[in-house]
VOBA-1610 file (N, C-alpha, C; in pm, whole numbers, padded with zeros to 5 digits, always signed):
BEGIN
Met-03092+01314+01285Met-02952+01312+01330Met-02937+01162+01395Arg-02823+01113+01378Arg-02784+00981+01432Arg-02752+00996+01583Thr-02787+00912+01671Thr-02749+00926+01808Thr-02689+00803+01863Tyr-02588+00798+01941Tyr-02521+00682+01999Tyr-02499+00710+02136Lys-02464+00593+02198Lys-02429+00596+02344Lys-02289+00638+02389Asn-02196+00587+02301Asn-02058+00599+02334Asn-01970+00708+02258Ile-02054+00776+02146Ile-01968+00877+02079Ile-02087+00973+02065Lys-02035+01095+02014Lys-02118+01201+01971Lys-02103+01227+01819Phe-02208+01255+01747Phe-02203+01260+01596Phe-02292+01385+01547Glu-02219+01464+01488Glu-02293+01575+01424Glu-02231+01622+01300Ile-02315+01700+01213Ile-02282+01734+01081Ile-02271+01887+01073Asn-02168+01950+01029Asn-02154+02079+01018Asn-02104+02123+00882Glu-02186+02184+00795Glu-02158+02238+00675Glu-02077+02118+00584Gly-02138+02011+00594Gly-02083+01902+00510Gly-01977+01821+00575Val-01936+01847+00707Val-01843+01778+00765Val-01906+01705+00884Ala-01877+01574+00886Ala-01915+01479+01007Ala-01817+01486+01107Val-01870+01515+01220Val-01769+01520+01345Val-01810+01400+01433Ile-01710+01307+01465Ile-01728+01204+01536Ile-01646+01211+01660Thr-01711+01227+01773Thr-01652+01257+01908Thr-01650+01141+01993Leu-01536+01072+02024Leu-01532+00961+02138Leu-01579+01031+02262Asn-01661+00946+02346Asn-01720+01001+02447Asn-01739+00907+02572Arg-01628+00850+02605Arg-01619+00761+02711Arg-01531+00814+02812Thr-01551+00954+02859Thr-01453+01017+02919Thr-01407+00961+03050Asp-01486+00882+03120Asp-01443+00825+03239Asp-01326+00731+03236Val-01301+00682+03113Val-01203+00588+03078Val-01112+00633+02983Leu-01098+00774+02982Leu-01009+00831+02866Leu-01035+00784+02725Asn-01165+00753+02705Asn-01226+00718+02571Asn-01158+00575+02531Ser-01110+00496+02616Ser-01070+00358+02573Ser-01179+00294+02508Phe-01138+00203+02409Phe-01249+00138+02328Phe-01290+00009+02398Asn-01419-00021+02390Asn-01471-00140+02415Asn-01552-00183+02295Phe-01622-00301+02277Phe-01688-00340+02174Phe-01798-00237+02137Glu-01867-00187+02241Glu-01987-00102+02210Glu-01929+00032+02153Met-01831+00094+02194Met-01779+00223+02138Met-01732+00199+01996Ala-01663+00072+01975Ala-01614+00035+01841Ala-01730+00031+01750Asp-01840-00036+01792Asp-01956-00043+01698Asp-02027+00091+01660Asp-02024+00181+01762Asp-02080+00309+01744Asp-01976+00381+01637Thr-01851+00372+01655Thr-01744+00451+01561Thr-01762+00378+01429Ile-01762+00255+01417Ile-01778+00186+01279Ile-01903+00227+01214Asp-02009+00235+01287Asp-02130+00275+01223Asp-02126+00416+01166Ala-02065+00512+01255Ala-02073+00662+01218Ala-01961+00672+01084Leu-01862+00606+01096Leu-01769+00611+00956Leu-01830+00548+00851Thr-01896+00435+00869Thr-01967+00383+00754Thr-02075+00478+00693Tyr-02152+00541+00778Tyr-02265+00632+00737Tyr-02185+00747+00676Ser-02078+00797+00720Ser-02007+00912+00669Ser-01956+00878+00523Arg-01912+00754+00509Arg-01866+00702+00373Arg-01979+00699+00282Asp-02094+00671+00324Asp-02207+00636+00211Asp-02286+00764+00195Glu-02295+00851+00271Glu-02376+00972+00258Glu-02307+01080+00167Lys-02352+01109+00044Lys-02288+01206-00056Lys-02272+01337+00005Phe-02372+01383+00089Phe-02369+01532+00145Phe-02254+01544+00250Ile-02198+01431+00298Ile-02080+01439+00388Ile-01968+01434+00303Arg-01885+01556+00317Arg-01764+01560+00220Arg-01640+01549+00296Ala-01642+01555+00437Ala-01521+01538+00508Ala-01559+01484+00641Val-01451+01423+00713Val-01487+01370+00847Val-01383+01430+00936Val-01423+01456+01073Val-01333+01483+01173Val-01353+01396+01281Leu-01244+01337+01333Leu-01236+01230+01454Leu-01174+01299+01562Thr-01244+01318+01677Thr-01192+01368+01800Thr-01234+01302+01918Ala-01225+01379+02035Ala-01289+01323+02166Ala-01309+01428+02250Asn-01391+01390+02357Asn-01433+01466+02479Asn-01326+01437+02585Gly-01322+01527+02675Gly-01260+01503+02807Gly-01112+01534+02802Lys-01029+01476+02909Lys-00894+01508+02908Lys-00803+01436+02812Gly-00843+01320+02755Gly-00767+01236+02668Gly-00842+01226+02531Phe-00754+01193+02425Phe-00813+01156+02301Phe-00861+01007+02301Cys-00765+00921+02340Cys-00808+00775+02346Cys-00687+00704+02410Ala-00728+00635+02512Ala-00615+00548+02585Ala-00594+00415+02529Gly-00675+00386+02410Gly-00641+00256+02355Gly-00751+00158+02392Gln-00719+00035+02432Gln-00808-00066+02463Gln-00870-00049+02612Asp-00991-00070+02636Asp-01036-00074+02771Asp-00989-00216+02821Leu-00907-00212+02927Leu-00846-00326+02975Leu-00946-00408+03060Glu-01061-00345+03105Glu-01164-00421+03185Glu-01215-00538+03086Glu-01245-00481+02966Glu-01300-00580+02857Glu-01209-00676+02839Ala-01078-00647+02816Ala-00979-00737+02770Ala-00948-00838+02870Thr-00964-00814+02995Thr-00929-00915+03097Thr-01050-00985+03168Arg-01165-00941+03125Arg-01292-00988+03192Arg-01305-01140+03168Glu-01340-01212+03266Glu-01358-01352+03259Glu-01468-01376+03146Asn-01431-01471+03057Asn-01531-01517+02954Asn-01536-01384+02849Gly-01455-01295+02862Gly-01460-01183+02763Gly-01379-01214+02647Pro-01382-01112+02532Pro-01315-01155+02423Pro-01155-01169+02437Asn-01095-01245+02353Asn-00947-01242+02363Asn-00883-01131+02287Ile-00753-01117+02294Ile-00696-01000+02231Ile-00711-01000+02071Gly-00700-01130+02016Gly-00725-01135+01863Gly-00859-01102+01839Glu-00958-01143+01910Glu-01097-01110+01878Glu-01124-00953+01888Ile-01052-00892+01988Ile-01072-00747+02001Ile-01005-00689+01876Val-00897-00713+01849Val-00824-00642+01728Val-00904-00658+01607Glu-00961-00799+01581Glu-01040-00817+01461Glu-01165-00747+01470His-01234-00730+01571His-01372-00664+01580His-01355-00520+01592Thr-01259-00466+01658Thr-01251-00314+01691Thr-01151-00249+01596Tyr-01034-00274+01603Tyr-00922-00200+01544Tyr-00904-00211+01397Asn-00897-00338+01345Asn-00890-00356+01203Asn-01000-00293+01130Pro-01121-00306+01157Pro-01229-00229+01082Pro-01211-00087+01105Ile-01170-00032+01211Ile-01167+00130+01198Ile-01062+00180+01133Ile-00945+00113+01127Ile-00824+00136+01039Ile-00861+00128+00894Gly-00933+00023+00872Gly-00962-00012+00728Gly-01060+00107+00676Leu-01161+00154+00750Leu-01250+00257+00723Leu-01171+00391+00699Ile-01088+00424+00796Ile-01016+00552+00797Ile-00936+00554+00648Arg-00880+00454+00635Arg-00786+00452+00496Arg-00862+00443+00382Asn-00979+00375+00389Asn-01048+00356+00255Asn-01173+00428+00218Ile-01207+00518+00307Ile-01321+00614+00281Ile-01255+00709+00193Glu-01324+00734+00079Glu-01259+00835-00016Glu-01306+00972+00001Lys-01285+01012+00131Lys-01301+01156+00174Lys-01205+01184+00272Pro-01169+01297+00302Pro-01063+01353+00398Pro-01114+01304+00531Ile-01016+01248+00603Ile-01035+01210+00756Ile-00944+01296+00825Ile-00976+01389+00905Ile-00899+01473+00994Ile-00906+01450+01126Cys-00810+01433+01193Cys-00809+01398+01351Cys-00764+01517+01433Ala-00833+01536+01532Ala-00799+01638+01629Ala-00779+01573+01758Val-00644+01558+01804Val-00603+01499+01915Val-00609+01596+02018Asn-00705+01586+02123Asn-00723+01689+02238Asn-00659+01653+02362Gly-00586+01538+02365Gly-00516+01494+02487Gly-00425+01373+02467Val-00412+01297+02560Val-00337+01179+02559Val-00379+01089+02449Ala-00295+01041+02360Ala-00331+00918+02250Ala-00252+00820+02281Ala-00289+00706+02344Ala-00200+00591+02381Ala-00244+00471+02326Gly-00147+00387+02293Gly-00166+00250+02226Gly-00248+00260+02100Ala-00362+00188+02090Ala-00427+00196+01968Ala-00484+00335+01931Gly-00508+00422+02049Gly-00548+00555+02028Gly-00442+00635+01952Ala-00321+00625+01978Ala-00215+00688+01903Ala-00214+00644+01772Asn-00240+00525+01744Asn-00226+00468+01612Asn-00332+00498+01510Ile-00458+00509+01580Ile-00588+00555+01503Ile-00548+00704+01460Ala-00502+00777+01553Ala-00469+00925+01523Ala-00372+00934+01393Ile-00279+00865+01394Ile-00171+00884+01279Ile-00227+00814+01162Ala-00326+00731+01166Ala-00368+00650+01043Ala-00463+00755+00956Cys-00514+00857+01029Cys-00591+00961+00960Cys-00517+01030+00858Asp-00586+01092+00753Asp-00516+01159+00658Asp-00442+01284+00700Ile-00494+01360+00786Ile-00423+01470+00834Ile-00453+01490+00981Thr-00361+01507+01073Thr-00368+01496+01208Thr-00330+01614+01282Phe-00407+01684+01346Phe-00375+01810+01427Phe-00367+01757+01583Ala-00305+01817+01665Ala-00301+01792+01806Ala-00296+01913+01900Ala-00356+01924+02003Ala-00361+02034+02095Ala-00198+02018+02151Glu-00165+02144+02186Glu-00014+02160+02236Glu+00007+02076+02351Ser-00082+02049+02430Ser-00074+01984+02560Ser-00085+01831+02535Ala-00115+01788+02421Ala-00133+01638+02393Ala-00010+01569+02377Asn-00003+01433+02394Asn+00105+01344+02380Asn+00061+01212+02326Phe+00151+01154+02267Phe+00139+01009+02204Phe+00236+00918+02276Ile+00173+00800+02303Ile+00259+00705+02357Ile+00230+00561+02302Gln+00328+00502+02246Gln+00320+00349+02198Gln+00332+00262+02330Ser+00216+00246+02389Ser+00220+00202+02533Ser+00216+00047+02531Phe+00208-00018+02415Phe+00185-00161+02406Phe+00296-00249+02485Ser+00432-00194+02475Ser+00528-00267+02538Ser+00523-00253+02680Asn+00452-00155+02741Asn+00433-00153+02892Asn+00378-00259+02951Ile+00288-00334+02871Ile+00208-00453+02915Ile+00244-00572+02836Gly+00361-00568+02770Gly+00407-00690+02711Gly+00341-00713+02569Leu+00287-00611+02510Leu+00205-00652+02392Leu+00271-00583+02261Val+00226-00612+02150Val+00281-00565+02022Val+00200-00458+01964Pro+00251-00349+01906Pro+00161-00243+01849Pro+00069-00294+01739Asp-00063-00247+01738Asp-00153-00290+01648Asp-00219-00161+01589Ser-00338-00192+01529Ser-00409-00068+01472Ser-00314+00009+01363Gly-00241-00075+01291Gly-00153-00024+01183Gly-00034+00059+01226Gly-00002+00053+01356Gly+00119+00130+01410Gly+00236+00082+01346Thr+00263-00045+01330Thr+00393-00087+01259Thr+00398-00052+01111Phe+00276-00012+01062Phe+00283+00011+00933Phe+00301+00169+00899Phe+00225+00238+00984Phe+00222+00379+00954Phe+00336+00468+01026Leu+00373+00424+01133Leu+00469+00496+01223Leu+00607+00491+01160Thr+00651+00378+01121Thr+00773+00355+01051Thr+00777+00447+00917Arg+00670+00451+00851Arg+00679+00547+00715Arg+00678+00691+00753Leu+00611+00733+00862Leu+00614+00875+00893Leu+00724+00915+00960Ile+00804+00846+01046Ile+00925+00887+01107Ile+01051+00813+01107Gly+01040+00715+01037Gly+01154+00629+01015Gly+01165+00501+01108Leu+01232+00402+01055Leu+01243+00273+01135Leu+01316+00289+01272Gln+01416+00361+01274Gln+01492+00371+01413Gln+01406+00451+01519Arg+01341+00550+01496Arg+01269+00619+01583Arg+01144+00558+01620Ala+01089+00483+01528Ala+00957+00411+01549Ala+00979+00304+01639Thr+01087+00235+01615Thr+01145+00120+01703Thr+01166+00163+01843Ala+01229+00270+01861Ala+01266+00294+01992Ala+01136+00356+02060Met+01049+00415+01988Met+00918+00462+02053Met+00834+00337+02094Met+00842+00231+02030Met+00765+00118+02057Met+00826+00037+02152Phe+00962+00028+02160Phe+01026-00050+02257Phe+01025+00007+02399Leu+01029+00155+02400Leu+01037+00226+02518Leu+00901+00254+02590Gly+00810+00278+02496Gly+00663+00306+02544Gly+00656+00442+02626Asn+00749+00537+02583Asn+00758+00653+02651Asn+00668+00768+02576Lys+00656+00897+02650Lys+00567+00990+02581Lys+00650+01071+02487Thr+00565+01109+02379Thr+00617+01196+02279Thr+00515+01317+02268Ser+00570+01434+02293Ser+00477+01543+02302Ser+00422+01583+02165Ala+00321+01657+02155Ala+00263+01701+02027Ala+00352+01771+01946Ile+00440+01868+02021Ile+00546+01960+01948Ile+00633+01861+01884Glu+00697+01768+01967Glu+00795+01672+01909Glu+00748+01598+01798Ala+00616+01552+01817Ala+00546+01481+01701Ala+00539+01549+01568Lys+00508+01682+01577Lys+00511+01767+01460Lys+00645+01767+01412Glu+00752+01792+01489Glu+00887+01816+01433Glu+00937+01694+01365Met+00908+01577+01407Met+00952+01457+01343Met+00862+01407+01236Gly+00748+01485+01202Gly+00664+01455+01088Gly+00555+01346+01114Met+00546+01329+01238Met+00440+01213+01278Met+00295+01275+01257Ile+00278+01401+01279Ile+00137+01464+01263Ile+00173+01602+01183Tyr+00050+01663+01141Tyr+00061+01767+01054Tyr+00085+01900+01134Glu+00002+01921+01252Glu+00020+02052+01298Glu-00034+02049+01445Thr+00030+02149+01533Thr-00008+02162+01672Thr-00099+02285+01667Val-00180+02295+01767Val-00274+02413+01790Val-00287+02440+01936Ala-00294+02559+01980Ala-00311+02586+02117Ala-00449+02515+02161Asp-00448+02457+02286Asp-00558+02370+02326Asp-00699+02434+02310Glu-00713+02560+02355Glu-00845+02636+02336Glu-00888+02661+02202Gln-00801+02644+02095Gln-00841+02675+01958Gln-00850+02553+01879Leu-00809+02442+01929Leu-00810+02312+01852Leu-00924+02281+01759Met-01039+02279+01819Met-01167+02233+01745Met-01201+02343+01645Glu-01193+02472+01678Glu-01216+02578+01587Glu-01124+02585+01458Val-01008+02544+01496Val-00893+02541+01375Val-00922+02424+01297Val-00949+02303+01359Val-00970+02173+01275Val-01102+02182+01192Leu-01211+02235+01261Leu-01328+02241+01204Leu-01328+02350+01065Asp-01264+02447+01084Asp-01249+02548+00981Asp-01178+02476+00862Phe-01075+02408+00899Phe-00989+02333+00808Phe-01058+02231+00738Ala-01144+02152+00809Ala-01231+02045+00737Ala-01334+02105+00658Ile-01393+02213+00700Ile-01493+02262+00608Ile-01444+02322+00486Lys-01315+02376+00495Lys-01254+02437+00376Lys-01229+02309+00276Leu-01172+02199+00333Leu-01156+02083+00240Leu-01286+02038+00179Ser-01392+02042+00259Ser-01526+01994+00214Ser-01574+02063+00093Lys-01533+02181+00080Lys-01588+02265-00022Lys-01488+02256-00146Arg-01385+02186-00141Arg-01299+02160-00251Arg-01325+02034-00327Pro-01263+01996-00429Pro-01301+01880-00519Pro-01274+01748-00448Thr-01368+01708-00355Thr-01355+01590-00265Thr-01353+01459-00348Lys-01414+01464-00474Lys-01392+01338-00552Lys-01241+01306-00586Gly-01182+01407-00629Gly-01042+01408-00655Gly-00954+01367-00542Phe-01005+01427-00425Phe-00927+01390-00295Phe-00931+01232-00264Gly-01062+01175-00298Gly-01064+01034-00275Gly-00979+00955-00373Leu-00968+00998-00494Leu-00890+00933-00586Leu-00729+00951-00539Thr-00706+01067-00490Thr-00574+01092-00464Thr-00526+01000-00323Lys-00626+00981-00245Lys-00622+00895-00133Lys-00593+00755-00169Lys-00672+00708-00274Lys-00648+00573-00321Lys-00505+00558-00379Ala-00457+00648-00447Ala-00315+00651-00491Ala-00218+00644-00382Leu-00240+00728-00270Leu-00149+00725-00169Leu-00146+00589-00098Asn-00254+00528-00075Asn-00266+00396-00021Asn-00188+00298-00107Lys-00200+00299-00232Lys-00139+00201-00312Lys+00012+00225-00314Ser+00061+00349-00300Ser+00203+00386-00300Ser+00294+00315-00184Phe+00226+00271-00097Phe+00290+00191+00007Phe+00357+00057-00035Thr+00289-00004-00142Thr+00320-00133-00179Thr+00353-00139-00342Asn+00316-00051-00412Asn+00341-00043-00553Asn+00479-00021-00598Ser+00525-00082-00706Ser+00662-00037-00763Ser+00631+00100-00824Leu+00736+00171-00879Leu+00722+00302-00942Leu+00637+00278-01069Gln+00666+00184-01144Gln+00578+00162-01270Gln+00439+00147-01248Glu+00409+00057-01139Glu+00279+00036-01102Glu+00204+00162-01054Gln+00286+00236-00978Gln+00218+00370-00931Gln+00197+00465-01056Leu+00295+00479-01150Leu+00277+00559-01264Leu+00156+00515-01339Asp+00135+00385-01360Asp+00021+00332-01428Asp-00105+00368-01350Met-00105+00359-01226Met-00221+00389-01141Met-00250+00536-01157Glu-00157+00625-01141Glu-00177+00763-01153Glu-00257+00802-01294Lys-00205+00735-01403Lys-00261+00759-01533Lys-00410+00714-01531Glu-00446+00602-01470Glu-00575+00559-01456Glu-00661+00651-01370Leu-00618+00681-01252Leu-00684+00772-01168Leu-00706+00908-01239Gln-00599+00956-01302Gln-00618+01081-01367Gln-00718+01098-01473Ser-00728+00978-01552Ser-00845+00980-01650Ser-00981+00977-01590Leu-00977+00918-01461Leu-01120+00918-01391Leu-01147+01060-01334Ala-01041+01135-01284Ala-01051+01255-01233Ala-01100+01351-01348Ala-01050+01342-01458Ala-01070+01423-01576Ala-01221+01429-01619Lys-01285+01318-01568Lys-01428+01296-01626Lys-01525+01337-01504Thr-01482+01396-01404Thr-01565+01426-01293Thr-01616+01570-01318His-01734+01612-01239His-01785+01727-01253His-01709+01845-01204Asp-01641+01796-01083Asp-01547+01900-01025Asp-01429+01938-01121His-01382+01853-01199His-01278+01894-01287His-01334+01990-01390Gln-01451+01961-01449Gln-01516+02049-01550Gln-01545+02182-01499Glu-01595+02170-01364Glu-01623+02301-01302Glu-01503+02384-01270Gly-01397+02318-01240Gly-01267+02396-01211Gly-01210+02465-01339Ile-01227+02385-01444Ile-01174+02450-01581Ile-01256+02552-01609Gln-01385+02546-01602Gln-01488+02652-01653Gln-01470+02772-01554Ala-01458+02750-01438Ala-01439+02859-01337Ala-01319+02934-01372Phe-01201+02857-01410Phe-01072+02925-01436Phe-01097+03018-01566Phe-01159+02977-01653Phe-01180+03055-01774Phe-01274+03178-01751Glu-01366+03157-01670Glu-01461+03260-01636Glu-01423+03345-01525Lys-01294+03318-01473Lys-01229+03401-01369Lys-01342+03422-01251Arg-01381+03308-01193Arg-01463+03296-01083Arg-01429+03199-00980Lys-01476+03200-00875Lys-01465+03085-00773Lys-01536+02960-00821Pro-01471+02840-00817Pro-01552+02721-00854Pro-01650+02681-00749Asn-01755+02614-00793Asn-01846+02560-00703Asn-01845+02399-00711Tyr-01763+02336-00630Tyr-01732+02204-00631Tyr-01845+02120-00563Thr-01876+02007-00608Thr-01984+01928-00543Thr-01957+01796-00500Gly-01817+01756-00515Gly-01765+01630-00481Gly-01819+01512-00576Glu-01852+01561-00696Glu-01890+01452-00800Glu-01813+01457-00915
//
């Protein structure tokens, strides 16, 4: 089992659970926690027996964004170096790992923490959680893909207002506006999310990875380019073990045994 200083990492029935664990600073990121998270995501990407990933946190908050002590420390990294070292690689891994990435937001998700949460494939939140585009409160610009994903999830007007005002959006409001997938009672969050992730991990995850690739490209492709890509990816999916197993199970009237290959 891999061990880290700033996160917890465990595997449950093919699901890797990455838990941010700097609870004294509401799991705000510094370089060290970023390195741990990037390593855990990379390991989850590369190991075939891991079929899905859950990203969550311990304590009262999910993630308060950047650790301002690191960002303001004398001779410390400047903000551009922080974004390049920490947030761009994490968002890149979340979007490009061809496995389901499910987020469980257990408390406040502010700044980069909010944008990491909504960059995941499917996001659940505890009913008491809230989301804050807090960058404007200290004169900064949203990063971690916020200006890319939030506008697509909830529309330009709402996203702009949230980014300009830097106010709280409750988990229930976030679900109603399509920013996240589901809200769950606080005490049931991890049980519900882990059950959901295990269910996905037993499904044809190779096809999920190809679907995720198509969804990523849909942000920039023309319709014709997307149709051509769907044809290409469909041809690849048809050659997978999981497709053949699904067809065989259908004709044999049994439950398929998918392997993610």
